[in-house]
LOLO-570355 format. One record per residue (C-alpha): residue number from 1; x, y, z. Coordinates in Angstrom, 2 decimals. Example, Ala and Ser with C-alpha at 12.3 -4.5 7.8 and 13.67 -1.06 7.14 Angstrom:
// residues 2
{nr 1, xx 12.30, yy -4.50, zz 7.80}
{nr 2, xx 13.67, yy -1.06, zz 7.14}
//
This chain:
// residues 391
{nr 1, xx 0.00, yy 0.00, zz 0.00}
{nr 2, xx 2.35, yy 2.67, zz -1.22}
{nr 3, xx 1.95, yy 6.42, zz -0.94}
{nr 4, xx 2.10, yy 8.38, zz -4.17}
{nr 5, xx 5.04, yy 10.76, zz -4.29}
{nr 6, xx 5.12, yy 11.79, zz -7.95}
{nr 7, xx 3.46, yy 14.54, zz -9.90}
{nr 8, xx 4.25, yy 13.62, zz -13.51}
{nr 9, xx 5.74, yy 10.52, zz -15.13}
{nr 10, xx 9.07, yy 12.25, zz -15.77}
{nr 11, xx 9.12, yy 14.59, zz -12.77}
{nr 12, xx 11.03, yy 14.24, zz -9.51}
{nr 13, xx 9.19, yy 12.10, zz -7.01}
{nr 14, xx 8.19, yy 14.89, zz -4.66}
{nr 15, xx 4.57, yy 15.70, zz -5.44}
{nr 16, xx 1.35, yy 13.72, zz -5.56}
{nr 17, xx -0.48, yy 12.43, zz -8.62}
{nr 18, xx -4.11, yy 12.80, zz -7.46}
{nr 19, xx -5.42, yy 10.23, zz -9.95}
{nr 20, xx -3.23, yy 7.52, zz -8.40}
{nr 21, xx -4.75, yy 8.24, zz -5.00}
{nr 22, xx -8.11, yy 7.61, zz -6.65}
{nr 23, xx -6.80, yy 4.40, zz -8.20}
{nr 24, xx -5.63, yy 3.29, zz -4.77}
{nr 25, xx -9.10, yy 4.11, zz -3.46}
{nr 26, xx -10.61, yy 1.90, zz -6.15}
{nr 27, xx -8.26, yy -0.91, zz -5.10}
{nr 28, xx -9.28, yy -0.83, zz -1.45}
{nr 29, xx -12.99, yy -0.69, zz -2.33}
{nr 30, xx -12.61, yy -3.80, zz -4.50}
{nr 31, xx -10.84, yy -5.60, zz -1.65}
{nr 32, xx -13.57, yy -4.62, zz 0.82}
{nr 33, xx -16.25, yy -5.92, zz -1.53}
{nr 34, xx -14.42, yy -9.22, zz -2.07}
{nr 35, xx -13.77, yy -9.83, zz 1.61}
{nr 36, xx -17.34, yy -8.95, zz 2.56}
{nr 37, xx -18.44, yy -11.92, zz 0.47}
{nr 38, xx -16.41, yy -14.23, zz 2.70}
{nr 39, xx -17.22, yy -12.55, zz 6.01}
{nr 40, xx -20.65, yy -10.91, zz 5.86}
{nr 41, xx -22.78, yy -12.61, zz 3.24}
{nr 42, xx -22.70, yy -16.09, zz 4.84}
{nr 43, xx -24.55, yy -14.52, zz 7.78}
{nr 44, xx -27.34, yy -13.56, zz 5.36}
{nr 45, xx -27.72, yy -16.49, zz 2.93}
{nr 46, xx -28.82, yy -15.44, zz -0.52}
{nr 47, xx -31.48, yy -17.21, zz -2.58}
{nr 48, xx -32.86, yy -14.68, zz -5.07}
{nr 49, xx -31.32, yy -14.30, zz -8.58}
{nr 50, xx -30.20, yy -10.69, zz -8.08}
{nr 51, xx -28.37, yy -11.57, zz -4.89}
{nr 52, xx -26.72, yy -14.58, zz -6.52}
{nr 53, xx -25.39, yy -12.48, zz -9.38}
{nr 54, xx -24.11, yy -9.90, zz -6.91}
{nr 55, xx -22.24, yy -12.66, zz -5.09}
{nr 56, xx -20.73, yy -13.88, zz -8.37}
{nr 57, xx -19.52, yy -10.38, zz -9.24}
{nr 58, xx -18.16, yy -9.84, zz -5.74}
{nr 59, xx -16.09, yy -13.03, zz -6.03}
{nr 60, xx -13.65, yy -10.99, zz -8.13}
{nr 61, xx -13.00, yy -8.36, zz -5.46}
{nr 62, xx -9.55, yy -9.85, zz -4.85}
{nr 63, xx -8.33, yy -8.12, zz -8.04}
{nr 64, xx -7.91, yy -5.00, zz -5.90}
{nr 65, xx -4.89, yy -6.67, zz -4.26}
{nr 66, xx -3.20, yy -6.98, zz -7.65}
{nr 67, xx -3.94, yy -3.33, zz -8.37}
{nr 68, xx -2.08, yy -2.50, zz -5.16}
{nr 69, xx 0.86, yy -4.61, zz -6.37}
{nr 70, xx 1.01, yy -2.86, zz -9.75}
{nr 71, xx 0.88, yy 0.55, zz -8.05}
{nr 72, xx 3.62, yy -0.45, zz -5.61}
{nr 73, xx 5.95, yy -1.62, zz -8.35}
{nr 74, xx 5.42, yy 1.58, zz -10.30}
{nr 75, xx 5.68, yy 4.12, zz -7.50}
{nr 76, xx 8.56, yy 2.53, zz -5.62}
{nr 77, xx 10.63, yy 2.03, zz -8.77}
{nr 78, xx 10.13, yy 5.65, zz -9.82}
{nr 79, xx 11.50, yy 6.77, zz -6.48}
{nr 80, xx 14.43, yy 4.35, zz -6.65}
{nr 81, xx 15.38, yy 5.33, zz -10.20}
{nr 82, xx 15.66, yy 8.97, zz -9.13}
{nr 83, xx 17.99, yy 8.18, zz -6.20}
{nr 84, xx 19.98, yy 5.20, zz -7.52}
{nr 85, xx 23.26, yy 7.11, zz -7.79}
{nr 86, xx 23.36, yy 8.12, zz -4.11}
{nr 87, xx 23.66, yy 5.50, zz -1.34}
{nr 88, xx 22.57, yy 8.05, zz 1.28}
{nr 89, xx 19.24, yy 8.32, zz -0.47}
{nr 90, xx 18.81, yy 4.55, zz -0.24}
{nr 91, xx 19.08, yy 4.90, zz 3.53}
{nr 92, xx 16.52, yy 7.71, zz 3.39}
{nr 93, xx 14.22, yy 5.51, zz 1.32}
{nr 94, xx 14.25, yy 2.76, zz 3.94}
{nr 95, xx 13.72, yy 5.19, zz 6.82}
{nr 96, xx 10.68, yy 6.67, zz 5.08}
{nr 97, xx 9.25, yy 3.21, zz 4.29}
{nr 98, xx 9.68, yy 2.12, zz 7.90}
{nr 99, xx 7.95, yy 5.24, zz 9.21}
{nr 100, xx 5.05, yy 4.73, zz 6.82}
{nr 101, xx 4.45, yy 1.00, zz 7.29}
{nr 102, xx 5.72, yy -0.28, zz 10.62}
{nr 103, xx 3.95, yy 1.95, zz 13.18}
{nr 104, xx 0.44, yy 1.00, zz 12.07}
{nr 105, xx 1.20, yy -2.64, zz 11.31}
{nr 106, xx 3.16, yy -3.34, zz 14.50}
{nr 107, xx 0.77, yy -1.24, zz 16.57}
{nr 108, xx -2.17, yy -3.27, zz 15.27}
{nr 109, xx -0.43, yy -6.56, zz 16.07}
{nr 110, xx 0.42, yy -5.26, zz 19.55}
{nr 111, xx -3.27, yy -4.55, zz 20.15}
{nr 112, xx -4.21, yy -8.01, zz 18.89}
{nr 113, xx -1.66, yy -10.05, zz 20.82}
{nr 114, xx -1.15, yy -7.93, zz 23.95}
{nr 115, xx -4.42, yy -6.05, zz 24.56}
{nr 116, xx -7.16, yy -8.36, zz 23.24}
{nr 117, xx -6.23, yy -11.23, zz 25.61}
{nr 118, xx -7.42, yy -9.03, zz 28.48}
{nr 119, xx -10.98, yy -9.77, zz 27.33}
{nr 120, xx -12.43, yy -13.30, zz 27.46}
{nr 121, xx -13.56, yy -13.45, zz 23.83}
{nr 122, xx -10.27, yy -12.00, zz 22.65}
{nr 123, xx -8.24, yy -14.36, zz 24.84}
{nr 124, xx -9.81, yy -17.43, zz 23.22}
{nr 125, xx -9.22, yy -16.24, zz 19.65}
{nr 126, xx -5.70, yy -14.96, zz 20.25}
{nr 127, xx -4.70, yy -18.23, zz 21.91}
{nr 128, xx -5.85, yy -20.06, zz 18.79}
{nr 129, xx -3.43, yy -17.93, zz 16.72}
{nr 130, xx -0.40, yy -18.45, zz 18.96}
{nr 131, xx 1.46, yy -20.45, zz 16.31}
{nr 132, xx 0.87, yy -17.79, zz 13.67}
{nr 133, xx 1.99, yy -14.68, zz 15.51}
{nr 134, xx 5.70, yy -14.94, zz 14.74}
{nr 135, xx 5.01, yy -15.26, zz 11.02}
{nr 136, xx 2.99, yy -12.05, zz 11.31}
{nr 137, xx 5.51, yy -10.11, zz 13.38}
{nr 138, xx 8.27, yy -10.78, zz 10.81}
{nr 139, xx 6.17, yy -10.12, zz 7.69}
{nr 140, xx 6.41, yy -13.69, zz 6.38}
{nr 141, xx 2.85, yy -14.95, zz 6.82}
{nr 142, xx 2.70, yy -15.80, zz 3.10}
{nr 143, xx 5.67, yy -18.15, zz 3.58}
{nr 144, xx 4.13, yy -19.67, zz 6.72}
{nr 145, xx 0.92, yy -20.42, zz 4.83}
{nr 146, xx 2.86, yy -22.35, zz 2.19}
{nr 147, xx 5.24, yy -24.23, zz 4.51}
{nr 148, xx 2.51, yy -25.14, zz 7.01}
{nr 149, xx -0.87, yy -25.41, zz 5.24}
{nr 150, xx -2.64, yy -26.07, zz 8.55}
{nr 151, xx -1.32, yy -22.84, zz 10.09}
{nr 152, xx -4.29, yy -20.69, zz 11.10}
{nr 153, xx -4.34, yy -16.90, zz 10.71}
{nr 154, xx -8.03, yy -16.53, zz 11.55}
{nr 155, xx -10.03, yy -17.51, zz 14.62}
{nr 156, xx -13.69, yy -16.57, zz 14.92}
{nr 157, xx -14.06, yy -12.85, zz 14.28}
{nr 158, xx -10.28, yy -12.27, zz 14.54}
{nr 159, xx -9.10, yy -12.51, zz 10.95}
{nr 160, xx -5.46, yy -11.83, zz 10.06}
{nr 161, xx -5.01, yy -13.94, zz 6.93}
{nr 162, xx -5.05, yy -10.85, zz 4.70}
{nr 163, xx -1.56, yy -9.89, zz 5.85}
{nr 164, xx -0.05, yy -12.29, zz 3.29}
{nr 165, xx -0.21, yy -9.48, zz 0.71}
{nr 166, xx 1.57, yy -7.00, zz 2.98}
{nr 167, xx 4.24, yy -9.67, zz 3.46}
{nr 168, xx 4.69, yy -9.90, zz -0.32}
{nr 169, xx 5.07, yy -6.13, zz -0.56}
{nr 170, xx 7.51, yy -5.94, zz 2.34}
{nr 171, xx 9.66, yy -8.65, zz 0.78}
{nr 172, xx 9.63, yy -6.63, zz -2.45}
{nr 173, xx 10.69, yy -3.48, zz -0.58}
{nr 174, xx 13.52, yy -5.40, zz 1.05}
{nr 175, xx 15.02, yy -6.91, zz -2.12}
{nr 176, xx 14.13, yy -4.64, zz -5.02}
{nr 177, xx 16.01, yy -1.45, zz -3.95}
{nr 178, xx 19.31, yy -3.35, zz -3.86}
{nr 179, xx 18.68, yy -4.74, zz -7.34}
{nr 180, xx 17.94, yy -1.25, zz -8.67}
{nr 181, xx 21.18, yy 0.04, zz -7.15}
{nr 182, xx 23.35, yy -2.93, zz -8.21}
{nr 183, xx 22.06, yy -3.76, zz -11.70}
{nr 184, xx 22.10, yy -1.79, zz -14.93}
{nr 185, xx 18.75, yy -0.54, zz -16.25}
{nr 186, xx 18.95, yy -2.91, zz -19.25}
{nr 187, xx 19.35, yy -5.85, zz -16.88}
{nr 188, xx 16.37, yy -4.65, zz -14.86}
{nr 189, xx 14.33, yy -4.41, zz -18.05}
{nr 190, xx 15.34, yy -7.96, zz -18.99}
{nr 191, xx 14.14, yy -9.18, zz -15.59}
{nr 192, xx 10.84, yy -7.40, zz -16.07}
{nr 193, xx 10.31, yy -9.06, zz -19.45}
{nr 194, xx 11.31, yy -12.54, zz -18.26}
{nr 195, xx 9.49, yy -12.69, zz -14.92}
{nr 196, xx 5.89, yy -12.73, zz -16.15}
{nr 197, xx 6.61, yy -15.92, zz -18.12}
{nr 198, xx 8.20, yy -17.55, zz -15.06}
{nr 199, xx 5.37, yy -16.56, zz -12.74}
{nr 200, xx 2.73, yy -17.67, zz -15.27}
{nr 201, xx 4.28, yy -21.15, zz -15.33}
{nr 202, xx 4.47, yy -21.15, zz -11.53}
{nr 203, xx 0.79, yy -20.27, zz -11.22}
{nr 204, xx -0.16, yy -23.05, zz -13.63}
{nr 205, xx 1.90, yy -25.48, zz -11.56}
{nr 206, xx 0.29, yy -24.48, zz -8.28}
{nr 207, xx -3.18, yy -24.31, zz -9.82}
{nr 208, xx -2.83, yy -27.97, zz -10.84}
{nr 209, xx -1.83, yy -29.04, zz -7.31}
{nr 210, xx -4.40, yy -30.79, zz -5.05}
{nr 211, xx -4.59, yy -27.74, zz -2.77}
{nr 212, xx -4.04, yy -24.56, zz -4.84}
{nr 213, xx -1.76, yy -22.17, zz -2.94}
{nr 214, xx -0.32, yy -20.03, zz -5.69}
{nr 215, xx -2.45, yy -17.04, zz -4.77}
{nr 216, xx -0.51, yy -16.45, zz -1.54}
{nr 217, xx 2.98, yy -17.20, zz -2.90}
{nr 218, xx 5.24, yy -14.19, zz -3.49}
{nr 219, xx 6.53, yy -15.62, zz -6.78}
{nr 220, xx 3.02, yy -15.92, zz -8.21}
{nr 221, xx 2.36, yy -12.22, zz -7.65}
{nr 222, xx 5.76, yy -10.83, zz -8.57}
{nr 223, xx 4.56, yy -10.09, zz -12.09}
{nr 224, xx 2.00, yy -7.69, zz -10.63}
{nr 225, xx 4.85, yy -5.79, zz -9.04}
{nr 226, xx 7.03, yy -6.26, zz -12.12}
{nr 227, xx 4.58, yy -4.82, zz -14.64}
{nr 228, xx 4.44, yy -1.71, zz -12.45}
{nr 229, xx 8.24, yy -1.67, zz -12.45}
{nr 230, xx 8.24, yy -1.98, zz -16.24}
{nr 231, xx 6.02, yy 1.07, zz -16.66}
{nr 232, xx 8.32, yy 3.09, zz -14.37}
{nr 233, xx 11.42, yy 1.99, zz -16.32}
{nr 234, xx 9.88, yy 2.94, zz -19.65}
{nr 235, xx 8.69, yy 6.34, zz -18.43}
{nr 236, xx 11.60, yy 7.40, zz -16.22}
{nr 237, xx 14.69, yy 5.57, zz -17.48}
{nr 238, xx 13.94, yy 5.42, zz -21.22}
{nr 239, xx 11.71, yy 8.50, zz -21.36}
{nr 240, xx 9.11, yy 6.80, zz -23.54}
{nr 241, xx 6.42, yy 9.42, zz -24.26}
{nr 242, xx 3.30, yy 8.87, zz -22.19}
{nr 243, xx 1.00, yy 9.22, zz -25.20}
{nr 244, xx 2.86, yy 6.35, zz -26.92}
{nr 245, xx 2.37, yy 4.11, zz -23.90}
{nr 246, xx -1.29, yy 5.13, zz -23.76}
{nr 247, xx -1.77, yy 3.97, zz -27.36}
{nr 248, xx -0.59, yy 0.53, zz -26.28}
{nr 249, xx -2.52, yy 0.62, zz -22.99}
{nr 250, xx -5.96, yy 1.12, zz -24.54}
{nr 251, xx -6.07, yy -2.10, zz -26.61}
{nr 252, xx -4.34, yy -3.92, zz -23.73}
{nr 253, xx -7.15, yy -2.95, zz -21.34}
{nr 254, xx -9.80, yy -3.98, zz -23.87}
{nr 255, xx -8.18, yy -7.34, zz -24.64}
{nr 256, xx -7.54, yy -8.27, zz -20.99}
{nr 257, xx -10.96, yy -7.02, zz -19.93}
{nr 258, xx -12.69, yy -9.16, zz -22.58}
{nr 259, xx -10.62, yy -12.22, zz -21.62}
{nr 260, xx -11.46, yy -11.73, zz -17.93}
{nr 261, xx -15.13, yy -11.37, zz -18.89}
{nr 262, xx -15.02, yy -14.64, zz -20.85}
{nr 263, xx -13.57, yy -16.46, zz -17.82}
{nr 264, xx -16.30, yy -14.98, zz -15.63}
{nr 265, xx -19.03, yy -16.06, zz -18.04}
{nr 266, xx -17.56, yy -19.54, zz -18.41}
{nr 267, xx -17.13, yy -20.10, zz -14.66}
{nr 268, xx -19.98, yy -17.87, zz -13.41}
{nr 269, xx -17.56, yy -16.48, zz -10.84}
{nr 270, xx -14.01, yy -15.13, zz -10.61}
{nr 271, xx -12.81, yy -16.79, zz -7.42}
{nr 272, xx -9.08, yy -16.59, zz -6.81}
{nr 273, xx -8.45, yy -20.27, zz -6.08}
{nr 274, xx -10.18, yy -21.60, zz -9.18}
{nr 275, xx -7.48, yy -23.18, zz -11.43}
{nr 276, xx -8.52, yy -21.20, zz -14.52}
{nr 277, xx -8.47, yy -17.94, zz -12.57}
{nr 278, xx -5.32, yy -18.71, zz -10.62}
{nr 279, xx -3.47, yy -19.69, zz -13.80}
{nr 280, xx -4.09, yy -17.30, zz -16.73}
{nr 281, xx -6.69, yy -15.19, zz -14.90}
{nr 282, xx -4.28, yy -13.54, zz -12.47}
{nr 283, xx -1.88, yy -12.58, zz -15.26}
{nr 284, xx -4.71, yy -11.05, zz -17.27}
{nr 285, xx -5.77, yy -9.03, zz -14.24}
{nr 286, xx -2.27, yy -7.68, zz -13.67}
{nr 287, xx -1.77, yy -6.58, zz -17.28}
{nr 288, xx -5.27, yy -5.08, zz -17.25}
{nr 289, xx -4.29, yy -2.96, zz -14.26}
{nr 290, xx -1.02, yy -2.03, zz -15.96}
{nr 291, xx -3.00, yy -0.53, zz -18.82}
{nr 292, xx -5.39, yy 1.19, zz -16.42}
{nr 293, xx -2.42, yy 2.69, zz -14.55}
{nr 294, xx -0.97, yy 4.18, zz -17.72}
{nr 295, xx -4.34, yy 5.64, zz -18.71}
{nr 296, xx -4.64, yy 7.13, zz -15.21}
{nr 297, xx -1.54, yy 9.22, zz -15.94}
{nr 298, xx -3.12, yy 10.70, zz -19.07}
{nr 299, xx -5.25, yy 13.81, zz -18.72}
{nr 300, xx -8.71, yy 12.61, zz -19.70}
{nr 301, xx -12.08, yy 11.46, zz -18.44}
{nr 302, xx -10.59, yy 8.47, zz -16.59}
{nr 303, xx -8.11, yy 10.62, zz -14.67}
{nr 304, xx -10.86, yy 13.12, zz -13.87}
{nr 305, xx -13.03, yy 10.31, zz -12.50}
{nr 306, xx -10.18, yy 9.11, zz -10.28}
{nr 307, xx -9.66, yy 12.67, zz -9.06}
{nr 308, xx -13.05, yy 12.55, zz -7.35}
{nr 309, xx -12.81, yy 13.39, zz -3.66}
{nr 310, xx -14.44, yy 10.18, zz -2.40}
{nr 311, xx -12.06, yy 7.88, zz -4.26}
{nr 312, xx -9.04, yy 9.96, zz -3.26}
{nr 313, xx -10.03, yy 9.92, zz 0.41}
{nr 314, xx -10.40, yy 6.15, zz 0.29}
{nr 315, xx -6.97, yy 6.03, zz -1.30}
{nr 316, xx -5.50, yy 8.28, zz 1.37}
{nr 317, xx -6.74, yy 6.00, zz 4.15}
{nr 318, xx -6.39, yy 2.75, zz 2.20}
{nr 319, xx -3.48, yy 1.33, zz 4.21}
{nr 320, xx -5.30, yy 1.55, zz 7.54}
{nr 321, xx -8.54, yy 0.38, zz 5.92}
{nr 322, xx -6.74, yy -2.69, zz 4.62}
{nr 323, xx -5.20, yy -3.44, zz 8.02}
{nr 324, xx -8.44, yy -2.99, zz 9.99}
{nr 325, xx -11.21, yy -4.25, zz 7.72}
{nr 326, xx -11.15, yy -8.05, zz 8.31}
{nr 327, xx -11.43, yy -7.63, zz 12.07}
{nr 328, xx -14.16, yy -4.99, zz 11.69}
{nr 329, xx -16.05, yy -7.21, zz 9.26}
{nr 330, xx -15.56, yy -10.25, zz 11.48}
{nr 331, xx -16.87, yy -8.40, zz 14.53}
{nr 332, xx -19.95, yy -7.17, zz 12.66}
{nr 333, xx -20.68, yy -10.66, zz 11.34}
{nr 334, xx -20.18, yy -12.17, zz 14.82}
{nr 335, xx -22.32, yy -9.53, zz 16.51}
{nr 336, xx -25.08, yy -9.80, zz 13.90}
{nr 337, xx -25.17, yy -13.57, zz 13.86}
{nr 338, xx -25.05, yy -13.91, zz 17.64}
{nr 339, xx -26.97, yy -10.97, zz 19.07}
{nr 340, xx -29.34, yy -9.69, zz 16.42}
{nr 341, xx -31.93, yy -11.96, zz 14.78}
{nr 342, xx -31.44, yy -11.53, zz 11.04}
{nr 343, xx -34.65, yy -9.89, zz 9.76}
{nr 344, xx -36.57, yy -11.55, zz 6.97}
{nr 345, xx -35.87, yy -8.99, zz 4.29}
{nr 346, xx -36.44, yy -8.80, zz 0.54}
{nr 347, xx -36.32, yy -12.33, zz -0.85}
{nr 348, xx -33.24, yy -14.07, zz 0.43}
{nr 349, xx -31.92, yy -11.31, zz 2.70}
{nr 350, xx -29.92, yy -9.54, zz -0.01}
{nr 351, xx -30.85, yy -6.16, zz 1.48}
{nr 352, xx -29.70, yy -7.31, zz 4.92}
{nr 353, xx -26.32, yy -8.32, zz 3.53}
{nr 354, xx -25.94, yy -5.00, zz 1.68}
{nr 355, xx -26.81, yy -3.07, zz 4.86}
{nr 356, xx -24.15, yy -5.04, zz 6.73}
{nr 357, xx -21.64, yy -4.19, zz 3.99}
{nr 358, xx -22.48, yy -0.49, zz 4.28}
{nr 359, xx -22.11, yy -0.59, zz 8.08}
{nr 360, xx -18.82, yy -2.47, zz 7.84}
{nr 361, xx -17.45, yy -0.01, zz 5.27}
{nr 362, xx -18.50, yy 2.98, zz 7.37}
{nr 363, xx -16.88, yy 1.57, zz 10.51}
{nr 364, xx -13.67, yy 0.69, zz 8.63}
{nr 365, xx -13.42, yy 4.13, zz 7.03}
{nr 366, xx -14.09, yy 5.86, zz 10.36}
{nr 367, xx -11.37, yy 3.89, zz 12.18}
{nr 368, xx -8.90, yy 4.45, zz 9.34}
{nr 369, xx -9.52, yy 8.18, zz 9.40}
{nr 370, xx -9.01, yy 8.28, zz 13.16}
{nr 371, xx -5.82, yy 6.29, zz 12.75}
{nr 372, xx -4.52, yy 8.68, zz 10.12}
{nr 373, xx -5.31, yy 11.86, zz 12.05}
{nr 374, xx -4.26, yy 10.80, zz 15.55}
{nr 375, xx -1.71, yy 8.01, zz 15.12}
{nr 376, xx -0.14, yy 7.60, zz 11.67}
{nr 377, xx 0.31, yy 11.34, zz 11.11}
{nr 378, xx 2.60, yy 11.54, zz 14.16}
{nr 379, xx 5.02, yy 9.11, zz 12.53}
{nr 380, xx 4.59, yy 10.58, zz 9.06}
{nr 381, xx 5.73, yy 13.93, zz 10.46}
{nr 382, xx 9.05, yy 12.27, zz 11.34}
{nr 383, xx 9.63, yy 11.73, zz 7.60}
{nr 384, xx 10.14, yy 15.47, zz 7.04}
{nr 385, xx 13.86, yy 15.55, zz 8.00}
{nr 386, xx 14.39, yy 12.64, zz 5.60}
{nr 387, xx 13.38, yy 14.41, zz 2.41}
{nr 388, xx 15.13, yy 12.75, zz -0.49}
{nr 389, xx 17.95, yy 14.63, zz -2.13}
{nr 390, xx 17.40, yy 15.37, zz -5.81}
{nr 391, xx 20.10, yy 13.74, zz -7.93}
//
C-alpha cells in the first residue's frame, strides 16, 4: 500500500499524482467488496437471482490486491530510479518506508496479541493464533501459509489472513532497492520481461496441485509488481512518451478485460483459487491494471473520475482500511449472527447483507480516518527531516 510521491511521469518524485490516490481508493474498495463476500454474506444467505449475481460479481474483489501490487511496483521504482546514484538516499528511502508502514502494522499486532487477551472473547481467539503470531511479526505470513498449510491466521471474528499481501510487498521493498542500485537498467528491463513468463508457469503449476496455494505465494504475484516496475522503467529511465504508452494501454485494457469477462461467463464467478483464474486469470488481471495505470496518468475522463474526492479519500486511508477491515467485518458478522436476529428482508436477505456491507465499510473508514489523524500522522511527520535529495 504505497503512498504516491510523484506529480508527472518524468518529474522528480516529490509531489502527488491525485489520480493515483483515486486508483488506490478503487483498489481498497474492491478488496472490501471481495472480503465482505467471505465474512458478511454467509450470515445472510442469498437465494434470489439478483443476490446470486451480486455474489458472483463480488467473487472478483480480490483483483484489488493486484492493483495495489502494480501501483507499488510503479511508484517505488520511480523513487528508486531517481535516487539510484546516491547511497545516502537509499538509507533515506528505507527510513521513510519504515515510518510509513511499521507503526500501524506493529501497533495493530500489539493490540491483537497484547491487549485483546485481556478480554475473554479475545483471549480465546488470540490463543488459537499463537502459532501464527511470529510469522505475522516478521512479515512472512505468506511463507508460513505455504510451509505449514494447517497454520491458522483466523479464529472466529479475529481474521489476520489478509496480511499475506503485505508480506509480499515488504519482501519486495527489502530486495528490489538493492537490485535497482546494483544492476544496470537494461538488466532490470530484462528481468521485467522474463518474470511474467516464469510466474505464469508457476501459477499453472500451483493451480494444478491438489490444494491450490499459488495465490498467496510471493513468486506468483511478482509479475503484478514487475509490470508496475516496467512502466516506471519505460517512463523514467527510457523516457518513452506517455502518449505512446497510452496507445498501447488502450487495446491492452480492452483485450484483458474481454478475456477476464469470458472467464467470468464460463465459470460464473471469478474466485481466486479456481485453477482457470489462478493460472491465466491472475496474469490477465495484472496486465489489465497495468493498462489502467498508464491511462490514469493521461489527462482525460478516466483521470478526472479518479480525481473525485471520495475515491481519493479512500486512497488516502487505504493502508489503515486494509489493516483494519477483516477484524471490523468479522466483529460485525459475529455480533449480527449472535446478538441480532437476522430480519426476513427482501427475498433471500440480499438487502440485509448489503446493509451489513455499508455498516462495515463505514466503521472501517471511520477507524482508518481516526488512525490517520491521531496516530499515523505523528510518525509521518518524522519523515520530514528525511526528504530525499534530488540527484
